[in-house]
Each structure stands twice: as C-alpha cells, then as structure tokens.
C-alpha positions in Angstrom: 12.8 -21.2 30.3 14.7 -19.3 33.3 17.0 -17.4 30.9 13.7 -16.2 29.0 11.9 -15.3 31.9 14.6 -13.0 33.2 14.7 -11.7 30.1 11.6 -10.9 29.5 11.1 -9.5 33.2 13.7 -6.8 32.2 11.8 -6.5 28.6 8.4 -5.6 30.6 10.4 -3.6 32.9 12.0 -1.4 30.4 8.8 -1.0 28.6 7.1 0.3 31.8 3.4 0.5 30.5 -0.1 -0.9 32.5 0.1 -3.8 29.7 3.8 -4.4 29.9 3.5 -4.8 34.2 0.5 -7.3 33.4 2.5 -9.4 31.3 5.7 -9.4 33.6 3.3 -10.8 36.1 2.4 -13.5 33.9 5.8 -14.4 32.9 6.1 -14.8 36.7 3.4 -17.1 37.2 4.5 -19.0 33.7 0.9 -18.4 32.0 2.6 -19.0 28.7 -0.5 -19.0 26.3 -1.7 -15.7 28.4 0.9 -13.8 27.1 1.2 -15.4 23.6 -2.4 -15.0 23.2 -2.2 -11.5 24.3 -3.6 -8.3 21.2 -2.6 -5.2 20.4 -5.7 -3.9 18.9 -6.5 -1.4 15.8 -3.3 0.9 16.2 -6.1 3.6 15.3 -7.4 3.8 18.9 -3.6 4.7 20.1 -2.9 8.3 20.5 0.7 8.4 18.7 3.7 6.0 17.7 5.1 5.7 20.7 2.4 4.5 22.9 1.0 2.1 19.8 4.9 0.9 19.4 5.4 0.4 23.3 2.1 -1.6 22.8 3.1 -3.7 20.2 6.6 -4.5 21.3 4.9 -6.1 24.5 2.5 -8.7 22.3 4.7 -9.3 19.4 8.0 -10.2 21.2 7.3 -13.6 21.9 4.1 -14.4 19.9 6.5 -16.3 17.5 7.9 -18.4 19.7 7.9 -22.2 19.3 7.5 -23.5 22.5 8.1 -27.2 23.5 5.3 -30.1 23.7 3.2 -27.2 21.6 4.5 -28.9 17.8 1.7 -31.6 17.1 -1.0 -28.6 17.7 0.6 -26.5 15.2 0.9 -28.9 12.6 -2.6 -29.8 13.7 -3.7 -26.5 12.9 -1.5 -25.9 9.5 -3.9 -29.3 8.6 -6.9 -27.8 9.4 -6.2 -24.6 7.5 -5.3 -26.5 4.4 -8.6 -28.4 4.2 -10.8 -25.3 5.0 -8.8 -23.8 1.9 -10.0 -26.4 -0.5 -13.8 -25.7 1.7 -13.1 -22.2 0.0 -11.8 -22.9 -3.3 -14.6 -25.1 -4.4 -17.2 -22.8 -3.2 -15.2 -20.2 -5.5 -15.6 -22.4 -8.1 -18.9 -23.5 -8.0 -19.7 -19.7 -7.3 -17.9 -19.2 -10.6 -18.9 -22.0 -12.9 -21.6 -20.3 -14.6 -19.3 -17.2 -15.9 -17.4 -19.9 -18.0 -17.7 -19.5 -22.1 -20.8 -21.5 -23.0 -22.8 -21.6 -19.8 -26.1 -21.0 -19.3 -27.4 -16.9 -20.3 -26.9 -15.1 -17.0 -30.3 -13.9 -16.2 -29.2 -11.8 -13.2 -27.8 -8.4 -13.5 -25.6 -8.4 -10.7 -23.8 -11.9 -12.8 -23.7 -9.5 -16.4 -21.9 -6.8 -14.3 -19.8 -8.9 -13.0 -19.1 -11.0 -16.0 -18.3 -7.8 -18.0 -15.9 -7.2 -15.2 -14.5 -10.6 -15.6 -14.1 -9.9 -19.8 -11.9 -6.7 -19.0 -10.0 -8.5 -16.4 -9.4 -11.2 -18.5 -8.0 -8.8 -21.4 -5.4 -7.1 -18.7 -4.4 -10.3 -18.0 -3.7 -11.6 -21.9 -1.9 -8.3 -22.2 0.4 -8.8 -19.9 1.2 -12.1 -20.8 1.3 -11.6 -24.1 2.8 -14.7 -25.9 2.8 -17.6 -24.0 6.8 -19.4 -24.4 7.9 -22.5 -25.9 8.0 -25.9 -23.9 11.8 -25.7 -25.4 12.7 -22.0 -24.3 11.7 -23.1 -20.7 15.5 -23.5 -19.2 15.0 -25.5 -15.7 16.0 -24.0 -12.6 16.7 -24.8 -9.1 16.0 -23.6 -6.0 17.8 -24.8 -2.2 14.8 -26.6 -0.9 13.7 -30.2 -1.3 11.9 -32.1 -3.6 9.8 -35.4 -4.3 13.3 -37.0 -5.1 15.7 -35.0 -3.8 15.9 -34.8 0.4 17.7 -34.1 3.8 21.0 -32.7 2.6 20.8 -33.9 -0.8 19.7 -31.0 -2.3 22.7 -28.9 -3.6 22.3 -28.3 -7.6 24.7 -31.0 -8.4 22.4 -33.2 -6.3 19.5 -32.3 -7.9 21.5 -32.7 -11.4 22.6 -36.1 -11.1 19.5 -38.1 -8.7 16.9 -39.3 -10.5 14.0 -37.1 -11.3 10.0 -37.1 -10.2 7.4 -35.2 -12.5 3.1 -35.6 -13.1 1.6 -37.4 -15.5 0.7 -35.1 -17.3 4.1 -33.3 -17.6 5.6 -35.7 -20.3 5.6 -33.4 -23.5 6.3 -30.1 -21.5 9.3 -31.8 -19.9 10.6 -33.6 -23.2 10.9 -30.7 -25.4 12.2 -28.2 -22.0 14.8 -31.0 -21.1 15.9 -32.2 -24.7 19.8 -32.5 -25.1 19.9 -31.6 -21.7 22.1 -33.5 -18.8 18.9 -33.9 -17.1 17.2 -35.9 -20.1 19.5 -38.9 -19.1 18.6 -39.5 -15.7 15.6 -41.9 -14.9 12.1 -41.1 -14.0 9.4 -41.3 -12.0 5.7 -40.4 -12.3 4.1 -38.9 -9.1 0.6 -38.6 -8.7 0.9 -35.1 -6.7 3.1 -33.4 -4.2 2.9 -33.8 -0.2 1.8 -31.9 2.4 3.9 -30.4 4.8 4.7 -27.8 6.8 7.5 -24.9 8.9 6.6 -22.8 11.6 4.7 -19.4 11.5 3.7 -18.8 15.0 3.0 -20.1 18.3 -0.7 -20.8 17.3 0.2 -22.7 14.0 2.2 -23.9 11.3 2.3 -22.5 7.8 1.4 -24.8 5.4 3.3 -26.2 2.3 4.2 -28.8 -0.6 6.9 -30.5 -2.2 6.7 -30.7 -5.3 8.3 -33.2 -7.6 11.6 -32.5 -9.2 11.2 -31.8 -12.8 8.1 -29.9 -12.6 9.6 -27.9 -9.7 11.9 -26.6 -12.0 10.2 -25.7 -15.0 7.6 -23.7 -12.3 10.5 -21.5 -11.6 11.3 -21.3 -15.0 8.1 -20.2 -15.6 7.9 -17.8 -12.7 11.0 -16.0 -14.3 9.1 -15.6 -17.7 6.0 -14.0 -15.4 8.5 -12.1 -13.7 9.8 -10.2 -16.6 5.8 -9.8 -18.0 5.3 -8.1 -15.0 8.3 -6.0 -15.5 7.5 -4.8 -18.8 4.1 -3.9 -18.3 4.1 -2.2 -15.0 8.1 -1.5 -14.7 7.7 -3.6 -11.6 10.9 -5.7 -10.7 10.0 -7.5 -8.3 13.5 -8.3 -7.0 13.3 -4.9 -5.3 9.4 -4.2 -4.9 10.2 -4.8 -0.9 12.0 -2.2 -0.5 9.7 0.3 -2.0 6.3 -0.9 -0.7 8.3 -0.4 2.7 8.6 3.4 1.1 5.2 4.1 0.4 3.6 2.5 3.2 5.6 4.7 5.1 4.6 7.9 3.3 0.6 7.1 3.4 1.1 6.2 7.3 2.0 9.8 7.0 -0.6 11.3 5.1 1.8 12.0 2.0 0.4 9.5 -0.2 -3.6 8.3 -0.3 -2.8 5.0 -0.1 -4.2 1.8 1.6 -2.4 -1.5 2.5 -4.4 -4.4 1.6 -3.2 -7.9 3.2 -4.6 -11.8 2.1 -5.3 -14.2 4.7 -3.1 -17.6 3.0 -3.6 -16.0 -0.4 -2.2 -18.7 -2.3 -3.5 -21.6 -0.8 -7.3 -19.7 -1.8 -6.5 -19.3 -5.7 -9.4 -21.4 -6.9 -9.0 -23.3 -10.4 -11.8 -21.8 -11.7 -10.9 -18.1 -11.1 -7.5 -18.8 -13.5 -9.6 -20.6 -15.8 -11.4 -17.4 -16.6 -9.0 -15.4 -16.8 -5.6 -17.3 -18.5 -5.1 -17.5 -22.2 -5.7 -20.5 -23.1 -2.1 -21.3 -23.9 -1.0 -20.0 -20.8 -3.6 -22.2 -19.0 -2.1 -25.3 -20.4 1.0 -24.9 -19.9 0.7 -24.2 -16.1 -2.0 -26.6 -16.0 0.6 -29.2 -17.2 3.3 -28.4 -14.4 1.5 -27.9 -11.4 0.5 -30.7 -9.2 -3.4 -32.0 -8.8 -3.3 -33.7 -5.6 -2.0 -33.4 -2.6 -0.9 -36.5 0.0 -1.7 -35.5 3.5 -2.4 -37.2 6.6 -1.5 -40.3 4.5 -4.3 -39.8 1.6 -4.7 -38.3 -2.0 -6.9 -35.4 -2.3 -7.8 -34.1 -5.4 -6.8 -29.7 -5.5 -9.8 -27.6 -5.3 -7.1 -24.6 -5.9 -4.5 -24.0 -8.7 -1.5 -24.0 -6.8 0.0 -24.2 -3.7 3.1 -22.6 -1.5 6.1 -24.8 -2.9 5.0 -24.1 -6.3 7.5 -22.3 -8.1 5.7 -19.9 -9.9 2.4 -19.1 -7.2 4.1 -16.0 -6.3 4.2 -14.6 -9.5 1.3 -15.7 -10.5 -0.6 -14.6 -7.3 0.7 -10.8 -7.8 -0.2 -10.8 -11.8 -3.8 -11.6 -10.5 -3.8 -9.6 -7.5 -2.5 -6.6 -9.8 -4.5 -7.0 -12.8 -7.8 -6.7 -10.9 -6.4 -3.5 -9.5 -6.1 -2.1 -12.8 -9.3 -3.8 -14.0 -11.0 -2.0 -11.5 -9.5 1.4 -12.5 -7.3 1.7 -9.6 -4.8 4.9 -10.9 -2.2 3.7 -8.5 -1.2 0.0 -8.2 2.1 -2.3 -6.0 1.5 -5.6 -5.6 4.0 -8.2 -4.5 2.4 -11.3 -3.7 -0.4 -10.6 -1.7 0.8 -7.8 -0.6 -1.2 -4.9 -2.2 -0.8 -1.2 -2.2 -3.4 0.8 -4.1 -5.3 4.1 -4.0 -7.5 4.7 -1.2 -10.2 5.9 -3.4 -10.5 2.5 -5.2 -9.3 0.3 -2.0 -13.1 -0.5 -1.2 -14.0 -1.9 -4.4 -10.9 -3.9 -4.1 -11.8 -5.4 -1.0 -15.0 -6.3 -2.4 -14.1 -7.7 -5.8 -11.1 -9.8 -3.5 -13.7 -10.9 -1.7 -16.6 -12.0 -4.2 -13.4 -14.2 -6.2 -12.7 -16.0 -3.4 -9.8 -14.2 -1.2 -10.1 -12.9 2.8 -8.3 -9.5 3.3 -6.6 -10.2 6.5 -8.7 -7.5 8.8 -5.4 -7.3 10.8 -3.1 -6.7 8.5 -5.2 -4.1 6.3 -5.3 -1.2 6.5 -7.5 1.9 4.1 -7.3 5.0 6.3 -6.2 6.3 9.5 -2.7 6.6 10.7 -1.1 2.8 10.7 0.0 1.0 7.3 1.9 -2.2 7.2 3.1 -4.2 3.7 6.2 -6.2 3.1 7.7 -6.5 6.5 7.6 -2.3 6.6 5.1 -1.2 9.9 4.3 2.6 10.4 2.4 5.0 12.6 2.6 8.3 11.4 5.1 8.2 9.1 7.3 6.1 12.1 8.6 2.8 12.5 6.9 0.4 14.8 7.2 -2.7 13.8 8.2 -5.3 16.9 10.9 -7.5 17.4 10.0 -11.5 17.2 11.5 -13.9 19.4 10.9 -16.8 17.3 12.9 -19.9 19.2 14.2 -19.9 22.6 17.9 -18.6 22.2 19.5 -20.7 24.1 22.8 -20.9 21.6 25.2 -17.2 21.9 24.4 -16.8 18.0 20.5 -16.4 19.3 21.5 -14.1 22.0 23.3 -12.0 20.0 20.5 -12.4 16.8 17.9 -11.1 19.6 20.5 -8.3 21.1 20.2 -7.1 17.4 16.8 -7.1 17.1 16.6 -4.9 20.5 19.0 -2.4 19.3 16.6 -1.9 15.9 13.6 -1.0 17.5 15.7 0.5 19.9 18.3 2.2 19.0 19.2 4.7 21.8 18.4 1.8 24.3 16.0 4.4 25.9 13.5 1.7 27.1 15.5 -1.7 26.5 19.1 -1.4 28.4 18.1 -4.0 30.8 17.1 -6.6 28.7 20.0 -5.3 25.8 22.7 -6.2 28.2 21.2 -9.3 29.9 21.4 -11.1 25.5 25.5 -9.6 26.0 26.0 -10.9 28.9 25.0 -14.6 27.7 27.5 -14.1 24.6 31.4 -15.1 25.5 33.5 -12.1 25.4 35.0 -12.9 22.3 31.6 -12.6 20.5 31.2 -9.0 21.9 32.1 -7.1 18.1 30.4 -3.6 18.5 30.0 -1.1 15.7 27.1 0.7 13.4 23.6 -1.5 12.6 25.5 -1.2 8.8 
C-alpha cells in the first residue's frame, strides 16, 4: 500500500486541481473509503472536455480498486442485488400477466395501448427470428469458463469433451437430438436442479453476480446464441463481433453534435429480463427451445430459488437475447436509427424519451449515471466522449504488486495522457518499479 500511496500522491499532484489536492490529502490520511466514494457529477456541468477529464481521472483512478478485507462486503452486496432483481422481475411478471393471450378483457385505455404496442413488438421479434432451428441442427460450443461439472483448471475443450456431464431435467430431448452420434452422447450424465450463483469483481463497492450453468446446457445455449447473432445480422446488418468499435464512434460523433443520438445504459439488465416479458414476445417454438435450455432455479447461499428472471449472466444466450429484445423494442417504437450491443443502446434522440419510458415499463432501469440523452457527453461500449474528445479515465483495479501490473498501469496513464503533460511523475514512478529488462519503449500499437 505504501507504493500505491506514493503513486497516487504523484498522480493527484500531476492533475493539480482543487479536487486532486483534496484527494491527495485523503491519501496521506489513508481515507480510502472517502477516496473511492468521490463522485464526478453530471458531465454537462463542466466547462469543457479537459475540465471533465481531470475530474474523472481523480474520481475513477481507484474507484474499482479491490482492497484487502472488503471481499465479504462486496460479495454480500452482489447477493443483495440478486434478490432485489428477482423482486423487480416478480413485479414485472405480475404487471405483464394481464397482457398474455386468453387473459381478462383489458378495460383501461392505457392497457389497450400497451397491448397494441406489445403486438407490434412481438411481430418484430418474430420477423427477426424467423424459423426456429431444429434440435438436431444445434452444434454445441465451448467457452473458456467453468460449468457445474468442469471446475478449476480442468476447463479446456478436451476436458469438457471427456468429462461427465450435467444438464437440467427439461433439456433431455434437446440434448438427445443435438448430441446424437457425437462423442458427447457417450458421456455419463447427471440431472441437476439449476445453476449456481457466484460473484466476480466489479468495483470497490460490490461484486458482479453470475451463475455457473450445467455443462450440456451452456454448450447448447452458446449454440443458440450463435444462431441469434446470425438472425440479428441478417435483419439489421449488425455484426455483434464488430459492434463495439461502431458504438464508440457513434458516441464520439453524438457528443460532438454531429449526430442526433442518445446513449442509454441499463442497470443489471441481464438480471431483470423477466420471464413474463420473454413469454409475451417470443414465438412459441423459440420460447420452447430457450425455455428448455435455461435454468429454472439458482442455488444461492445454500438454498434453491425459483427464478423470476428468464436467464442470467453465465447463460450462453443471455447477451444475444438482450440485444434482440432492446433492438426490436426501439424499432417497434419507430426510431429511425438504432444500434444495440447487449444493454448498450444508441437510439435517435427524437425517440430517446420514448425508449427510456418503455424500458422502465417493461421492467428495466436506465442507469442515470450512464444514460445521456442530450448535452456534450456520450458513453457506449467503453468509449467516453465530451464534445468529441475521448475522456475515459484509467482504472486501477488491483494492487500493483508485480512488474506486469506496474507495466499495465504505466501504459494506462499513457493512454489517458499521451504526451504526459499531467502525469509524467506518476508515469516515471511506475517505470521505476520495473526491472530494466522490462522497459521496452515504443509506440502504443
């Protein structure tokens, strides 16, 4: 921690603003909670890009730093978020129940308008999805992550192809058809009730909740995700593998006033896709397929929870399903320009308020800190821009106690301050922590 304090002292002195001097004093006093809770405020209140950049450099340099002793606090915060998202999904399911076919007649004129919009939205989903793939056409895919039966270091593709398998009870027919005649059909299988909750680091305040899926299920979920990617590309011309760069360019142009576009970000989007919403929107055959592959329960804190959400982070098609739902929502609202990557939404400014209102009604929470409908600032897919200038800060996410971490920190400072007009002393301090043979200078590329 002494080295980090020395680094931060040089860092804040280099920035040189009143905020930086205040945080420098907090570093000297070891007031880490105060430093990590510092907020930058509304970007539009700053006079120019440089003023905002200096402020966000100070507030965000250690905002995601994981300090010793905070692990349990962060994990508990993620657990609480899991339960709060389930409560939100339960509320959404109850609200949308009356719009399902064969339900009671809608007497409220507002409900009638919502039902009419759902019909348009459902038709757009059906148009994009087209014909549902047959079980036998799904080719299992393998990620680099763990499953309920592949843990620790034994998570390579050969490990997963030769290990015992896990699956959910209602996945049996799909798995039999998809895996028939392959080496995977010869492995021993165990039926499991659902997935398992775990957490990964997010920032200094809380972890991010994820779920480990059954091995067969996640391989087939990934197969469905690939099909959804293709459907989205065919309908909207969007290649999700390349979309992040496009989103950053659009955010830059919108911040400079060159394009009338709003950027919308959602809080806990994957954990608030309610079952009832998916049941309303997806064609019956697609719903049966996705429902057969998703987990119905999650094991958390030693007990099983019947899920109100449709799928969670860790499910192999959650990202593509999110993209589909949000893109078709914007199209159904008539937005002339739409770009969606997961829960990163860019939409025509003329329709931004309608999109935000619809998202709220259907159970999603726009993140006020990361949603920008007007003004000089836009943010999307890791790109932050004020008036067309890149202002994304560098995040120190873990204590730099090894040479490669100091090297990454030095390169991060170069990214945010290429000419070292502010951070020269902090940058040289990072270099001083490196063995001489590690000091290979060159252009960023």
